[in-house]
Z-matrix of the N, CA and C atoms (Angstrom, degrees):
N
C 1 1.455
C 2 1.528 1 108.01
N 3 1.345 2 117.00 1 131.19
C 4 1.458 3 118.91 2 -178.92
C 5 1.528 4 111.53 3 -83.52
N 6 1.343 5 115.81 4 168.31
C 7 1.470 6 122.06 5 -174.86
C 8 1.530 7 111.53 6 -61.35
N 9 1.327 8 118.36 7 -39.08
C 10 1.458 9 122.16 8 -177.99
C 11 1.518 10 111.47 9 -62.06
N 12 1.323 11 118.11 10 -45.80
C 13 1.465 12 119.27 11 -179.87
C 14 1.523 13 110.92 12 -68.01
N 15 1.344 14 117.46 13 -31.58
C 16 1.469 15 120.23 14 175.99
C 17 1.518 16 110.41 15 -66.87
N 18 1.333 17 116.90 16 -38.95
C 19 1.460 18 121.53 17 -177.08
C 20 1.522 19 111.27 18 -62.79
N 21 1.317 20 117.93 19 -25.46
C 22 1.460 21 120.79 20 -178.97
C 23 1.530 22 111.84 21 -72.93
N 24 1.310 23 118.01 22 -16.68
C 25 1.464 24 121.39 23 -176.93
C 26 1.526 25 113.09 24 -105.86
N 27 1.308 26 118.30 25 23.34
C 28 1.459 27 121.63 26 -178.53
C 29 1.523 28 109.10 27 -81.74
N 30 1.342 29 114.56 28 132.37
C 31 1.468 30 119.42 29 -178.29
C 32 1.517 31 113.30 30 -122.69
N 33 1.343 32 118.44 31 -6.76
C 34 1.466 33 120.21 32 179.50
C 35 1.524 34 109.57 33 -148.46
N 36 1.325 35 115.07 34 160.16
C 37 1.457 36 120.30 35 178.55
C 38 1.535 37 109.52 36 -67.26
N 39 1.321 38 117.52 37 -37.90
C 40 1.475 39 120.17 38 176.64
C 41 1.522 40 110.28 39 -56.84
N 42 1.308 41 115.47 40 -45.81
C 43 1.464 42 120.94 41 -179.72
C 44 1.532 43 110.35 42 -63.12
N 45 1.340 44 115.94 43 -43.13
C 46 1.471 45 120.63 44 179.16
C 47 1.533 46 110.40 45 -58.40
N 48 1.319 47 116.60 46 -50.35
C 49 1.467 48 121.14 47 -177.36
C 50 1.530 49 111.00 48 -63.99
N 51 1.319 50 116.77 49 -40.74
C 52 1.470 51 121.08 50 -179.98
C 53 1.524 52 112.22 51 -62.44
N 54 1.322 53 117.31 52 -26.62
C 55 1.461 54 121.10 53 -178.16
C 56 1.535 55 112.80 54 -83.86
N 57 1.330 56 117.69 55 -6.68
C 58 1.464 57 120.71 56 -177.33
C 59 1.524 58 111.09 57 -88.11
N 60 1.305 59 115.56 58 166.47
C 61 1.472 60 121.62 59 178.59
C 62 1.530 61 109.57 60 -59.58
N 63 1.303 62 117.54 61 141.10
C 64 1.472 63 120.92 62 -176.51
C 65 1.535 64 113.96 63 -53.04
N 66 1.332 65 117.96 64 -38.65
C 67 1.468 66 119.92 65 -177.71
C 68 1.541 67 112.30 66 -70.62
N 69 1.347 68 118.12 67 -14.31
C 70 1.471 69 122.24 68 179.03
C 71 1.533 70 112.24 69 -95.39
N 72 1.312 71 116.14 70 -22.43
C 73 1.465 72 119.89 71 -173.77
C 74 1.525 73 113.15 72 -59.50
N 75 1.321 74 118.00 73 -38.74
C 76 1.467 75 121.38 74 178.93
C 77 1.525 76 111.74 75 -62.58
N 78 1.344 77 116.34 76 -44.46
C 79 1.471 78 120.55 77 178.52
C 80 1.530 79 110.86 78 -64.04
N 81 1.322 80 116.52 79 -40.28
C 82 1.472 81 120.58 80 179.59
C 83 1.527 82 110.97 81 -65.52
N 84 1.343 83 116.09 82 -41.56
C 85 1.469 84 119.45 83 176.85
C 86 1.524 85 110.71 84 -63.56
N 87 1.342 86 116.43 85 -36.90
C 88 1.461 87 120.16 86 -179.80
C 89 1.532 88 111.38 87 -67.57
N 90 1.307 89 117.91 88 -45.89
C 91 1.467 90 119.47 89 -179.98
C 92 1.536 91 110.25 90 -65.53
N 93 1.315 92 115.34 91 -36.17
C 94 1.472 93 120.39 92 175.63
C 95 1.527 94 110.72 93 -60.84
N 96 1.332 95 116.44 94 -46.74
C 97 1.466 96 121.69 95 -179.59
C 98 1.533 97 110.74 96 -61.74
N 99 1.334 98 116.40 97 -42.89
C 100 1.471 99 120.85 98 -179.73
C 101 1.534 100 109.87 99 -60.31
N 102 1.312 101 116.30 100 -46.33
C 103 1.472 102 120.61 101 -179.15
C 104 1.525 103 110.37 102 -64.03
N 105 1.333 104 116.22 103 -46.45
C 106 1.474 105 120.03 104 -178.81
C 107 1.525 106 112.32 105 -63.57
N 108 1.323 107 117.71 106 -36.97
C 109 1.467 108 120.34 107 178.19
C 110 1.531 109 111.36 108 -69.72
N 111 1.317 110 116.12 109 -36.54
C 112 1.468 111 120.86 110 -177.36
C 113 1.519 112 111.73 111 -79.47
N 114 1.313 113 116.82 112 -32.93
C 115 1.466 114 121.75 113 -179.66
C 116 1.527 115 108.83 114 -128.22
N 117 1.345 116 117.33 115 70.33
C 118 1.467 117 120.20 116 -173.42
C 119 1.541 118 114.28 117 -63.77
N 120 1.322 119 117.42 118 -22.28
C 121 1.466 120 119.81 119 179.92
C 122 1.523 121 113.33 120 -91.85
N 123 1.321 122 116.14 121 -2.47
C 124 1.463 123 120.11 122 -178.78
C 125 1.529 124 110.79 123 -69.87
N 126 1.299 125 115.16 124 142.50
C 127 1.470 126 121.61 125 177.17
C 128 1.522 127 108.48 126 -85.53
N 129 1.307 128 115.31 127 130.65
C 130 1.457 129 121.63 128 178.24
C 131 1.520 130 108.08 129 -92.38
N 132 1.325 131 116.87 130 132.90
C 133 1.468 132 119.75 131 -179.82
C 134 1.527 133 109.45 132 -153.52
N 135 1.292 134 115.30 133 177.28
C 136 1.464 135 121.66 134 173.06
C 137 1.523 136 106.93 135 -109.05
N 138 1.323 137 115.50 136 125.89
C 139 1.457 138 121.24 137 177.99
C 140 1.525 139 107.17 138 -141.33
N 141 1.308 140 117.02 139 138.11
C 142 1.472 141 121.31 140 -174.44
C 143 1.527 142 110.55 141 55.27
N 144 1.321 143 116.33 142 33.28
C 145 1.468 144 124.50 143 178.09
C 146 1.527 145 113.13 144 61.40
N 147 1.340 146 116.46 145 31.00
C 148 1.470 147 120.29 146 175.14
C 149 1.524 148 109.27 147 -146.89
N 150 1.331 149 117.80 148 160.77
C 151 1.467 150 120.48 149 178.54
C 152 1.527 151 110.82 150 -61.57
N 153 1.334 152 114.62 151 137.58
C 154 1.462 153 121.08 152 -179.51
C 155 1.515 154 108.80 153 -139.38
N 156 1.324 155 115.45 154 156.29
C 157 1.465 156 122.29 155 179.85
C 158 1.515 157 107.90 156 -131.58
N 159 1.345 158 115.05 157 130.82
C 160 1.456 159 119.04 158 179.85
C 161 1.531 160 110.58 159 -136.97
N 162 1.309 161 113.44 160 146.74
C 163 1.457 162 121.26 161 178.36
C 164 1.529 163 105.86 162 -155.08
N 165 1.319 164 115.56 163 86.39
C 166 1.459 165 120.15 164 -174.30
C 167 1.520 166 111.36 165 81.16
N 168 1.277 167 117.52 166 1.09
C 169 1.465 168 125.75 167 -178.70
C 170 1.518 169 107.40 168 160.41
N 171 1.321 170 117.02 169 167.24
C 172 1.467 171 119.33 170 -178.69
C 173 1.528 172 110.13 171 -71.22
N 174 1.339 173 115.00 172 132.74
C 175 1.459 174 121.81 173 178.47
C 176 1.523 175 109.29 174 -94.51
N 177 1.341 176 116.19 175 -52.16
C 178 1.458 177 120.29 176 -179.22
C 179 1.530 178 110.30 177 -166.08
N 180 1.326 179 113.75 178 169.54
C 181 1.464 180 123.52 179 177.36
C 182 1.528 181 106.48 180 -135.29
N 183 1.323 182 116.90 181 162.57
C 184 1.463 183 119.70 182 168.82
C 185 1.517 184 109.21 183 -148.37
N 186 1.328 185 114.91 184 158.76
C 187 1.464 186 120.41 185 -179.24
C 188 1.527 187 108.69 186 -155.21
N 189 1.316 188 115.81 187 156.28
C 190 1.465 189 118.97 188 179.32
C 191 1.522 190 110.24 189 -106.35
N 192 1.310 191 113.89 190 146.41
C 193 1.459 192 122.50 191 177.19
C 194 1.525 193 107.09 192 -134.83
N 195 1.284 194 116.98 193 175.39
C 196 1.458 195 121.03 194 -175.26
C 197 1.538 196 111.96 195 -58.27
N 198 1.336 197 116.93 196 -44.96
C 199 1.465 198 120.14 197 -173.92
C 200 1.525 199 115.64 198 -114.88
N 201 1.333 200 116.72 199 -0.83
C 202 1.465 201 118.42 200 -178.64
C 203 1.533 202 111.46 201 -154.84
N 204 1.333 203 114.45 202 164.78
C 205 1.465 204 121.76 203 170.64
C 206 1.524 205 104.76 204 -104.45
N 207 1.310 206 116.22 205 123.15
C 208 1.464 207 120.05 206 176.98
C 209 1.525 208 108.89 207 -85.81
N 210 1.312 209 116.04 208 127.96
C 211 1.466 210 122.12 209 178.37
C 212 1.517 211 106.24 210 -119.33
N 213 1.341 212 116.72 211 126.26
C 214 1.460 213 122.08 212 -171.66
C 215 1.535 214 111.37 213 -121.06
N 216 1.338 215 116.90 214 86.22
C 217 1.462 216 119.51 215 -179.87
C 218 1.536 217 113.40 216 -92.46
N 219 1.301 218 117.88 217 7.69
C 220 1.461 219 124.85 218 179.76
C 221 1.532 220 111.79 219 78.46
N 222 1.326 221 117.81 220 161.36
C 223 1.470 222 121.87 221 -168.71
C 224 1.533 223 117.20 222 -58.50
N 225 1.322 224 118.74 223 -36.90
C 226 1.469 225 120.37 224 -178.37
C 227 1.513 226 112.59 225 -57.14
N 228 1.316 227 116.56 226 -40.76
C 229 1.470 228 121.10 227 -179.27
C 230 1.524 229 111.39 228 -70.59
N 231 1.311 230 117.10 229 -36.22
C 232 1.467 231 119.99 230 178.97
C 233 1.529 232 108.71 231 -63.24
N 234 1.315 233 116.56 232 -43.14
C 235 1.462 234 120.66 233 178.07
C 236 1.518 235 112.19 234 -64.91
N 237 1.305 236 116.92 235 -43.46
C 238 1.473 237 122.25 236 -176.91
C 239 1.533 238 111.97 237 -65.48
N 240 1.327 239 117.53 238 -38.61
C 241 1.467 240 121.72 239 -175.90
C 242 1.532 241 112.31 240 -106.86
N 243 1.315 242 116.50 241 20.33
C 244 1.467 243 121.52 242 -175.96
C 245 1.513 244 114.93 243 -50.73
N 246 1.331 245 117.32 244 -44.63
C 247 1.479 246 120.18 245 -178.95
C 248 1.521 247 111.72 246 -63.28
N 249 1.318 248 116.50 247 -40.10
C 250 1.465 249 120.40 248 -178.53
C 251 1.528 250 112.16 249 -76.13
N 252 1.303 251 116.90 250 -14.79
C 253 1.465 252 121.14 251 -177.74
C 254 1.526 253 112.49 252 -98.12
N 255 1.335 254 117.56 253 4.41
C 256 1.468 255 120.73 254 -176.72
C 257 1.528 256 113.39 255 -58.23
N 258 1.315 257 117.40 256 -28.68
C 259 1.475 258 119.53 257 -178.31
C 260 1.533 259 112.16 258 -83.88
N 261 1.336 260 117.04 259 0.53
C 262 1.472 261 121.09 260 178.85
C 263 1.526 262 109.45 261 -118.05
N 264 1.306 263 114.84 262 153.89
C 265 1.459 264 119.47 263 174.37
C 266 1.537 265 106.72 264 -76.77
N 267 1.341 266 116.44 265 128.31
C 268 1.466 267 120.86 266 -179.79
C 269 1.522 268 110.38 267 -131.46
N 270 1.300 269 115.06 268 162.61
C 271 1.462 270 122.07 269 170.51
C 272 1.523 271 106.10 270 -137.60
N 273 1.294 272 118.02 271 -168.69
C 274 1.465 273 121.79 272 -174.45
C 275 1.533 274 113.39 273 -49.94
N 276 1.312 275 118.55 274 -43.18
C 277 1.462 276 121.02 275 -177.30
C 278 1.512 277 114.58 276 -132.78
N 279 1.345 278 117.04 277 17.78
C 280 1.469 279 119.57 278 -173.50
C 281 1.526 280 112.07 279 -135.99
N 282 1.326 281 113.90 280 152.12
C 283 1.464 282 122.23 281 175.32
C 284 1.521 283 106.87 282 -129.83
N 285 1.330 284 116.69 283 138.00
C 286 1.468 285 120.99 284 176.45
C 287 1.524 286 109.31 285 -108.42
N 288 1.347 287 115.41 286 116.79
C 289 1.460 288 120.93 287 175.11
C 290 1.529 289 107.27 288 -98.49
N 291 1.342 290 118.22 289 117.14
C 292 1.464 291 120.66 290 -178.78
C 293 1.537 292 110.99 291 -61.03
N 294 1.327 293 116.21 292 140.64
C 295 1.470 294 119.79 293 -177.13
C 296 1.529 295 112.58 294 -71.22
N 297 1.327 296 118.15 295 -19.94
C 298 1.466 297 119.99 296 -179.68
C 299 1.527 298 112.74 297 -84.43
N 300 1.347 299 117.89 298 -3.01
C 301 1.472 300 121.75 299 179.66
C 302 1.523 301 109.97 300 -114.30
N 303 1.335 302 117.09 301 153.81
C 304 1.470 303 118.81 302 176.01
C 305 1.538 304 110.00 303 -68.38
N 306 1.315 305 115.75 304 150.38
C 307 1.458 306 119.80 305 178.27
C 308 1.535 307 110.06 306 -70.06
N 309 1.342 308 118.18 307 141.41
C 310 1.466 309 121.10 308 178.35
C 311 1.537 310 109.32 309 -79.87
N 312 1.321 311 116.37 310 82.37
C 313 1.466 312 123.47 311 -172.22
C 314 1.524 313 112.00 312 -52.82
N 315 1.336 314 117.21 313 -51.67
C 316 1.467 315 120.79 314 -177.24
C 317 1.535 316 111.15 315 -60.62
N 318 1.312 317 116.51 316 -43.97
C 319 1.466 318 120.82 317 179.64
C 320 1.533 319 111.09 318 -62.64
N 321 1.309 320 117.60 319 -44.35
C 322 1.471 321 121.03 320 178.97
C 323 1.526 322 109.95 321 -61.53
N 324 1.336 323 116.99 322 -42.66
C 325 1.477 324 120.13 323 178.64
C 326 1.525 325 110.87 324 -60.06
N 327 1.335 326 116.57 325 -45.94
C 328 1.468 327 119.59 326 -178.80
C 329 1.524 328 111.89 327 -66.49
N 330 1.322 329 116.61 328 -34.66
C 331 1.469 330 119.95 329 177.27
C 332 1.524 331 109.73 330 -66.35
N 333 1.329 332 117.12 331 -44.45
C 334 1.471 333 120.70 332 179.14
C 335 1.532 334 110.00 333 -62.92
N 336 1.330 335 117.83 334 -42.47
C 337 1.473 336 120.98 335 177.62
C 338 1.527 337 110.42 336 -61.42
N 339 1.323 338 116.24 337 -42.57
C 340 1.466 339 120.72 338 177.65
C 341 1.524 340 110.62 339 -60.32
N 342 1.331 341 116.36 340 -44.40
C 343 1.466 342 120.49 341 -179.49
C 344 1.530 343 111.33 342 -64.98
N 345 1.331 344 117.17 343 -38.20
C 346 1.465 345 119.95 344 176.51
C 347 1.530 346 109.82 345 -59.86
N 348 1.334 347 116.04 346 -45.08
C 349 1.465 348 121.10 347 179.36
C 350 1.524 349 110.16 348 -64.63
N 351 1.323 350 116.67 349 -42.93
C 352 1.465 351 121.58 350 -179.41
C 353 1.530 352 111.03 351 -61.81
N 354 1.326 353 116.37 352 -44.21
C 355 1.470 354 120.97 353 178.90
C 356 1.522 355 110.28 354 -65.22
N 357 1.333 356 116.84 355 -42.02
C 358 1.467 357 120.97 356 178.87
C 359 1.535 358 110.40 357 -61.93
N 360 1.325 359 117.35 358 -46.55
C 361 1.466 360 120.95 359 179.81
C 362 1.522 361 111.27 360 -61.65
N 363 1.325 362 116.77 361 -40.04
C 364 1.462 363 120.21 362 178.60
C 365 1.523 364 110.33 363 -64.12
N 366 1.324 365 115.66 364 -40.26
C 367 1.467 366 121.03 365 178.99
C 368 1.529 367 110.23 366 -62.08
N 369 1.343 368 116.39 367 -43.94
C 370 1.468 369 121.27 368 178.72
C 371 1.524 370 109.87 369 -64.05
N 372 1.327 371 116.45 370 -44.02
C 373 1.466 372 120.13 371 179.29
C 374 1.520 373 111.10 372 -63.42
N 375 1.329 374 116.58 373 -41.60
C 376 1.463 375 120.30 374 178.38
C 377 1.518 376 111.17 375 -62.83
N 378 1.335 377 116.75 376 -41.55
C 379 1.469 378 120.76 377 178.59
C 380 1.522 379 110.06 378 -64.11
N 381 1.336 380 116.34 379 -42.41
C 382 1.460 381 120.88 380 178.48
C 383 1.526 382 109.98 381 -63.37
N 384 1.302 383 115.84 382 -42.49
C 385 1.461 384 121.30 383 178.92
C 386 1.527 385 110.77 384 -62.91
N 387 1.341 386 116.53 385 -40.37
C 388 1.466 387 120.95 386 177.42
C 389 1.515 388 110.97 387 -61.97
N 390 1.354 389 115.71 388 -42.93
C 391 1.462 390 120.91 389 179.87
C 392 1.526 391 109.31 390 -60.50
N 393 1.332 392 115.72 391 -47.42
C 394 1.465 393 119.74 392 179.03
C 395 1.514 394 110.22 393 -60.87
N 396 1.314 395 115.05 394 -41.38
C 397 1.463 396 120.11 395 -179.71
C 398 1.527 397 110.46 396 -62.16
N 399 1.345 398 116.91 397 -43.04
C 400 1.466 399 120.43 398 178.39
C 401 1.517 400 110.49 399 -62.42
N 402 1.352 401 116.71 400 -41.84
C 403 1.458 402 120.55 401 178.23
C 404 1.525 403 110.24 402 -62.80
N 405 1.335 404 116.54 403 -41.49
C 406 1.463 405 120.48 404 178.42
C 407 1.517 406 111.11 405 -63.70
N 408 1.326 407 116.47 406 -39.90
C 409 1.465 408 120.33 407 178.60
C 410 1.523 409 109.37 408 -62.92
N 411 1.349 410 117.17 409 -42.51
C 412 1.462 411 120.49 410 178.20
C 413 1.523 412 110.32 411 -62.27
N 414 1.345 413 117.04 412 -43.75
C 415 1.461 414 120.96 413 178.49
C 416 1.522 415 110.37 414 -60.97
N 417 1.333 416 115.76 415 -46.82
C 418 1.465 417 120.28 416 -179.53
C 419 1.519 418 110.53 417 -62.24
N 420 1.335 419 117.40 418 -39.09
C 421 1.461 420 121.14 419 178.54
C 422 1.521 421 109.84 420 -63.93
N 423 1.333 422 117.16 421 -43.72
C 424 1.463 423 120.77 422 177.65
C 425 1.525 424 110.33 423 -62.04
N 426 1.339 425 115.91 424 -44.37
C 427 1.462 426 119.51 425 179.82
C 428 1.525 427 111.15 426 -61.87
N 429 1.321 428 116.79 427 -42.22
C 430 1.459 429 120.44 428 179.46
C 431 1.520 430 111.27 429 -64.02
N 432 1.355 431 116.32 430 -41.28
C 433 1.464 432 118.16 431 179.63
C 434 1.527 433 110.10 432 -67.43
N 435 1.350 434 117.89 433 -36.32
C 436 1.460 435 120.43 434 175.49
C 437 1.523 436 110.09 435 -62.65
N 438 1.331 437 115.83 436 -43.59
C 439 1.462 438 119.98 437 179.17
C 440 1.526 439 110.54 438 -61.54
N 441 1.322 440 116.75 439 -41.42
C 442 1.468 441 119.97 440 178.41
C 443 1.523 442 110.08 441 -62.73
N 444 1.352 443 116.19 442 -43.44
C 445 1.465 444 119.46 443 178.83
C 446 1.519 445 110.99 444 -61.78
N 447 1.325 446 116.97 445 -41.80
C 448 1.464 447 120.81 446 178.18
C 449 1.522 448 109.54 447 -62.95
N 450 1.335 449 116.24 448 -44.07
C 451 1.473 450 119.48 449 178.84
C 452 1.520 451 110.95 450 -61.30
N 453 1.346 452 116.13 451 -40.51
C 454 1.458 453 119.79 452 178.64
C 455 1.524 454 109.97 453 -61.94
N 456 1.352 455 116.22 454 -45.67
C 457 1.448 456 120.28 455 178.95
C 458 1.515 457 110.84 456 -61.43
N 459 1.336 458 115.24 457 -44.88
C 460 1.461 459 119.90 458 179.07
C 461 1.514 460 109.92 459 -61.91
N 462 1.314 461 117.40 460 -43.72
C 463 1.470 462 119.27 461 -178.29
C 464 1.528 463 110.24 462 -68.15
N 465 1.342 464 118.27 463 -35.78
C 466 1.473 465 119.76 464 175.43
C 467 1.512 466 109.93 465 -63.50
N 468 1.357 467 116.45 466 -44.47
C 469 1.461 468 120.94 467 178.62
C 470 1.510 469 110.43 468 -62.80
N 471 1.333 470 116.66 469 -43.53
C 472 1.461 471 119.14 470 -178.05
C 473 1.531 472 110.72 471 -67.85
N 474 1.337 473 117.24 472 -32.08
C 475 1.467 474 119.43 473 175.62
C 476 1.524 475 110.04 474 -66.00
N 477 1.346 476 116.74 475 -43.97
C 478 1.454 477 121.13 476 178.15
C 479 1.513 478 110.25 477 -61.40
N 480 1.352 479 115.34 478 -45.67
C 481 1.471 480 120.17 479 179.18
C 482 1.526 481 110.00 480 -61.46
N 483 1.295 482 116.63 481 -41.80
C 484 1.466 483 120.42 482 -179.76
C 485 1.520 484 110.33 483 -63.26
N 486 1.349 485 116.48 484 -42.44
C 487 1.472 486 120.11 485 178.20
C 488 1.516 487 110.39 486 -62.29
N 489 1.339 488 117.31 487 -43.68
C 490 1.467 489 121.33 488 178.45
C 491 1.517 490 110.21 489 -60.63
N 492 1.317 491 116.51 490 -44.68
C 493 1.472 492 120.68 491 -179.52
C 494 1.526 493 111.23 492 -62.99
N 495 1.336 494 115.01 493 -39.60
C 496 1.476 495 118.69 494 178.78
C 497 1.534 496 108.89 495 -64.97
N 498 1.349 497 117.03 496 -44.78
C 499 1.469 498 120.85 497 179.37
C 500 1.521 499 110.32 498 -61.01
N 501 1.345 500 117.99 499 -42.54
C 502 1.460 501 121.79 500 178.52
C 503 1.527 502 110.29 501 -60.63
N 504 1.342 503 114.52 502 -44.90
C 505 1.465 504 119.06 503 -179.03
C 506 1.523 505 110.71 504 -63.21
N 507 1.318 506 116.44 505 -39.92
C 508 1.475 507 120.33 506 178.75
C 509 1.525 508 109.23 507 -64.53
N 510 1.352 509 117.85 508 -45.91
C 511 1.465 510 121.40 509 179.09
C 512 1.523 511 110.85 510 -58.88
N 513 1.350 512 116.47 511 -43.58
C 514 1.459 513 119.88 512 179.04
C 515 1.516 514 110.87 513 -60.34
N 516 1.321 515 114.46 514 -45.66
C 517 1.468 516 119.89 515 -178.64
C 518 1.526 517 109.83 516 -63.03
N 519 1.321 518 115.62 517 -42.29
C 520 1.465 519 119.89 518 179.62
C 521 1.532 520 109.10 519 -63.93
N 522 1.327 521 119.09 520 -44.16
C 523 1.463 522 122.32 521 178.79
C 524 1.500 523 111.34 522 -60.96
N 525 1.335 524 116.50 523 -45.39
C 526 1.468 525 120.10 524 179.96
C 527 1.521 526 110.59 525 -60.54
N 528 1.319 527 114.72 526 -44.26
C 529 1.462 528 117.22 527 -178.46
C 530 1.508 529 111.15 528 -66.50
N 531 1.376 530 119.61 529 -34.80
C 532 1.458 531 122.23 530 176.74
C 533 1.523 532 110.62 531 -67.84
N 534 1.315 533 117.17 532 -37.21
C 535 1.461 534 120.74 533 178.83
C 536 1.513 535 110.63 534 -65.82
N 537 1.318 536 116.34 535 -38.44
C 538 1.460 537 120.44 536 179.85
C 539 1.508 538 110.39 537 -67.03
N 540 1.305 539 116.80 538 -33.44
C 541 1.461 540 121.37 539 -179.27
C 542 1.529 541 109.72 540 -68.94
N 543 1.299 542 119.11 541 -32.22
C 544 1.458 543 122.72 542 -177.95
C 545 1.448 544 110.03 543 -75.62
């Protein structure tokens, strides 16, 4: 069985780390420890076939490669710590830590703390947005019921008007027919 097919059956971070090359396992355990110490309430899981941490939303991911450890704190963190990440290869949401260098423990901790704050703020904003949305739904419901009431009133008025018009037409017809008889 090749490594790729094995990677599809990973169910825990321990299992993921155990499947990596021996010289990478220490670095993976270290990055795991840093994340767990910085975000002790975060849930550890496997997502996209790599270790992930979530607490109200995804905080970060990591993965091992032949020459680097990929750390994925998502785009906001890359932008926020861009100056400090100049010595590492980065992309929109990823950082590559070379395996021949020690991990930047302090930087990883600050990135994880930033991500925790970012996820918390998003959660608060989403809750606020939901509240506004519920208020808007209530307003729209009230407006719709007012519109229905207005339509009912209009339809009652139009029914009355229609009855009056029919009565007028009948009276006219009756008058015309009486005039013809005379």
